[in-house]
N, C-alpha and C positions, 0 to 999 in steps of 0.2 A: 767776244760773244757776250751778249747782255743776258741776265739772268731771265728775262722776260722771253728770252729764245728758248727756253726749257717748258714754256706753257703753250698750251694751245692758242690759236690765233686770236681767239674772243679777249684773250687777257693780255694782249699785247701793249695796251695803253694803261694798263692798271698800276696803282702806285704799289710799293713793295708792301704796305700794310694791307692792300687789297689781295696782293698775291699771297700773303700769309694766310688770310682767312678764306682764301679760295678752296673749294672742294679738292680732295684729292685727284679726283678725274680730270681736273683743269691741267695737271702735269702732262707733257707729251709722253704717250707710252703707256698711260695708266688709264685702263679701262672703266667703265662704270661698274662691271662685274669684281674687276681688282678693289676697285674702292669699296664696293659693298663687302668683300671679303675681309679687308682691313679694317672696317668698322665694326664687323661681327667678331673678329678674333682680339682687336686691340683698341676698340672705341675710338679709332682714328677716323676724323671726319674731315679735317682741314690739312693743308699743307704744314701750317704750323704744328699740328698735332703729331704729323709724321716726323716733322724734323726735330721734335723734342720728346719723342716716344723713347723712354729709358732702354727699351730692349734694342732698339735701332742704335742708339748712343753707344750702348755698351759693345754691339757688334762692330760698329765703326771704329770705336778705340782699340779694340783688339785686333783688327785688321790693319790698323796704322802702326800698332807696335810689332806686329808680326813681319811688317817690311824690312 
């Protein structure tokens, strides 16, 4: 399964840099409303912002350590 499979079809032919710069709503399952909430709460606008957000990273690390 390719990383592009995790994005809406409009992003299927994009490079990894373009995917990182894509709006959060480009991810499958993330609505425009979800993206608006992420922007309001955490100033997350792009996929890269989401993937590098300190709170999400801390939560991911905690979940991995708890396994």
